[in-house]
C-alpha positions in Angstrom: -62.9 -57.7 60.4 -62.4 -59.0 56.9 -59.0 -58.0 55.7 -60.3 -56.6 52.4 -62.7 -54.3 54.2 -60.0 -53.3 56.7 -57.6 -52.3 53.9 -60.4 -50.4 52.1 -61.0 -48.4 55.3 -57.3 -47.7 55.7 -57.1 -46.4 52.1 -60.1 -44.2 52.7 -58.5 -42.7 55.8 -55.3 -41.9 53.9 -57.0 -40.5 50.9 -59.4 -38.4 52.9 -56.4 -37.1 54.9 -54.9 -36.0 51.6 -58.1 -34.3 50.8 -58.2 -32.4 54.1 -58.0 -29.0 52.4 -61.3 -29.7 50.6 -63.2 -27.6 49.7 -60.7 -24.8 49.8 -58.7 -24.3 46.6 -55.0 -23.6 46.4 -55.0 -20.0 45.2 -51.5 -20.5 43.7 -52.6 -23.2 41.2 -56.4 -23.8 41.3 -56.5 -26.0 38.2 -53.9 -28.4 39.5 -55.6 -28.4 42.9 -58.9 -29.4 41.3 -57.3 -32.1 39.3 -55.5 -33.4 42.4 -58.7 -33.6 44.5 -60.7 -35.1 41.6 -58.0 -37.8 41.3 -58.2 -38.6 45.0 -62.0 -38.9 44.9 -61.7 -41.2 41.8 -59.1 -43.3 43.5 -61.2 -43.7 46.6 -64.3 -44.5 44.5 -62.4 -47.1 42.6 -61.4 -48.8 45.9 -64.9 -48.8 47.1 -66.2 -50.1 43.7 -63.6 -53.0 43.9 -64.8 -53.8 47.4 -68.4 -53.9 46.3 -69.4 -50.7 48.2 -71.2 -49.3 45.3 -73.4 -46.7 47.1 -70.3 -45.2 48.8 -68.4 -45.3 45.5 -71.2 -43.4 43.8 -71.1 -40.7 46.5 -67.4 -40.3 45.9 -67.8 -40.1 42.1 -70.6 -37.5 42.4 -68.2 -35.4 44.6 -65.5 -35.8 41.9 -67.9 -34.6 39.3 -68.7 -31.5 41.4 -65.1 -30.7 40.9 -64.6 -31.8 37.3 -68.0 -32.3 35.6 -66.5 -33.4 32.3 -64.0 -36.0 33.5 -64.5 -39.0 31.2 -62.8 -41.5 33.6 -65.1 -40.4 36.5 -68.2 -40.6 34.3 -67.2 -44.0 33.0 -66.8 -45.5 36.5 -70.0 -43.8 37.5 -71.8 -45.6 34.7 -70.5 -49.0 35.9 -71.4 -48.1 39.5 -75.0 -47.2 38.6 -75.3 -50.4 36.6 -74.3 -52.3 39.8 -76.9 -50.4 41.7 -79.6 -51.4 39.3 -80.1 -48.0 37.6 -79.4 -48.8 33.9 -80.9 -45.6 32.5 -78.7 -43.3 34.6 -75.8 -45.7 33.9 -76.3 -45.3 30.1 -76.4 -41.5 30.3 -73.1 -41.4 32.3 -71.4 -43.9 29.9 -72.6 -42.0 26.8 -71.4 -38.7 28.2 -68.0 -40.3 29.0 -67.7 -41.5 25.4 -68.6 -38.1 24.0 -65.7 -36.7 25.9 -63.3 -39.4 24.8 -64.7 -41.4 21.9 -61.5 -43.3 21.2 -60.9 -44.4 24.8 -60.7 -48.2 24.8 -61.6 -48.5 28.5 -64.8 -46.6 27.9 -65.6 -48.6 24.7 -65.2 -51.8 26.7 -67.4 -50.5 29.5 -70.1 -49.4 27.1 -69.9 -52.8 25.4 -70.3 -54.6 28.7 -73.3 -52.4 29.6 -75.0 -53.2 26.3 -74.3 -56.9 26.6 -75.7 -57.0 30.1 -78.8 -55.1 29.1 -79.8 -57.4 26.2 -78.0 -55.8 23.3 -75.2 -58.2 22.8 -75.0 -57.7 19.0 -74.5 -54.0 19.5 -71.8 -54.6 22.1 -69.5 -56.6 19.9 -68.3 -53.8 17.6 -67.3 -51.8 20.7 -65.2 -54.6 22.0 -63.5 -54.9 18.6 -62.8 -51.1 18.6 -61.3 -51.3 22.1 -59.1 -54.3 21.1 -57.9 -52.5 18.0 -56.4 -49.7 20.1 -52.7 -50.2 20.5 -52.6 -48.1 23.7 -55.2 -50.3 25.5 -53.5 -51.2 28.8 -55.9 -54.0 29.7 -57.2 -55.8 26.5 -57.8 -59.1 28.4 -60.8 -57.4 30.1 -62.4 -56.7 26.7 -61.5 -60.2 25.5 -63.3 -61.7 28.5 -66.3 -59.5 27.9 -66.4 -60.2 24.2 -66.3 -63.9 24.9 -69.1 -63.7 27.4 -71.1 -61.6 25.0 -70.5 -64.2 22.2 -71.9 -66.9 24.4 -75.1 -64.8 24.8 -75.2 -64.7 21.0 -74.9 -68.5 20.9 -71.4 -68.4 19.2 -69.4 -70.8 21.3 -66.6 -71.1 18.8 -65.9 -67.4 18.8 -66.3 -67.2 22.5 -63.6 -69.8 23.0 -61.3 -67.9 20.8 -61.8 -64.7 22.8 -61.2 -66.6 26.1 -58.0 -68.2 24.8 -56.7 -64.8 23.7 -57.5 -63.5 27.2 -55.5 -66.1 29.1 -52.6 -65.7 26.7 -52.4 -62.1 27.8 -53.3 -62.8 31.5 -52.6 -66.5 32.3 -54.2 -66.1 35.8 -57.5 -64.7 34.5 -59.8 -67.1 36.5 -63.1 -66.3 34.9 -61.7 -66.9 31.4 -60.3 -70.3 32.5 -63.7 -71.1 34.1 -65.5 -70.4 30.8 -62.9 -72.4 28.9 -63.4 -75.4 31.3 -67.1 -75.3 30.6 -66.8 -75.0 26.8 -64.1 -77.7 26.4 -66.1 -80.0 28.7 -69.2 -79.5 26.6 -67.4 -80.5 23.4 -65.8 -83.5 25.0 -62.2 -82.3 25.3 -61.9 -83.3 29.0 -58.1 -83.1 29.1 -58.2 -79.4 28.2 -61.2 -78.9 30.5 -59.2 -80.4 33.4 -56.3 -78.1 32.7 -58.4 -75.0 32.8 -60.5 -76.2 35.8 -57.4 -76.9 37.9 -56.2 -73.3 37.4 -59.6 -72.1 38.7 -59.7 -74.4 41.7 -56.2 -73.4 42.7 -57.2 -69.8 42.9 -58.8 -67.8 45.7 -61.6 -66.9 43.3 -63.1 -70.3 42.9 -66.8 -70.7 43.8 -68.9 -73.8 44.5 -70.0 -74.0 40.8 -66.3 -74.4 39.8 -65.9 -77.4 42.1 -68.9 -79.1 40.6 -67.5 -78.5 37.1 -64.2 -79.9 38.2 -65.8 -83.0 39.6 -67.8 -83.6 36.5 -64.6 -83.4 34.4 -62.9 -86.0 36.6 -65.9 -88.3 36.3 -65.5 -88.2 32.5 -61.8 -88.9 32.9 -62.6 -91.8 35.3 -60.3 -90.5 38.0 -62.1 -91.3 41.3 -59.1 -90.3 43.5 -59.0 -86.8 41.9 -62.8 -86.5 42.4 -62.5 -87.4 46.1 -59.7 -84.9 46.5 -61.8 -82.2 45.0 -64.7 -83.1 47.3 -62.3 -82.7 50.3 -61.3 -79.3 49.1 -64.9 -78.3 48.5 -65.9 -79.3 52.0 -63.1 -77.2 53.5 -63.8 -74.1 51.4 -67.6 -74.1 51.0 -69.0 -76.5 53.6 -72.5 -75.0 53.5 -72.9 -74.6 49.7 -76.1 -75.9 48.3 -74.2 -77.4 45.3 -72.1 -79.4 47.7 -75.1 -80.7 49.6 -76.7 -81.7 46.4 -73.6 -83.6 45.3 -73.3 -85.4 48.7 -76.9 -86.5 48.4 -76.4 -87.7 44.8 -78.6 -85.0 43.3 -76.0 -83.4 40.9 -76.4 -84.4 37.3 -73.8 -84.4 34.6 -74.1 -81.5 32.2 
């Protein structure tokens, strides 16, 4: 069994055990009890969401809303979950309700911006990212910077996108997706040394995908380092032996971008 799924199941067991009194309320302090059980459902939903189990996450979130219908954090995650499940209209309703409850919440502003960007409204999304980033109490601004950079790319503004990605990796040096975007952008404008630096950080991570290896190889070709290219091919074979990109490369079908 995959370790991530195993850990997810163990967390579910422990949280459900903590929720064993459900649906009975603690008569001594019913408000605190409702909050406790809502928090448990939200924590469980967050774990399922992180593990890609979106349908189960939605079920937990709906149970949480039965306890606390106005909880903005629950509504916000529910919106993201519905988006992943391919239900943008319901997702928008949930995100809008969350923002009505907490209009100055930077996490919710970022989530709404991400939703708008993913549904073809990139220009409307940018002010929401800016609002989130302006909040001094925002605990995870790198996420909004990554989203703002990705949204800038959709608007065709590569210069601004690169600025957002650079700010993101300043805050979170191991943010793989931001480094991957920077590798692509710097490669496209001919800064192959910077592209290599960002690409190497991506390849060294557990989050690298076949496309990242292809990008890294193209960079090494531009730098004329055949040994580095062959080393990357060996890593690629070990990690993704069946990838279509690898097979195309091995058959000489990959083209420089």
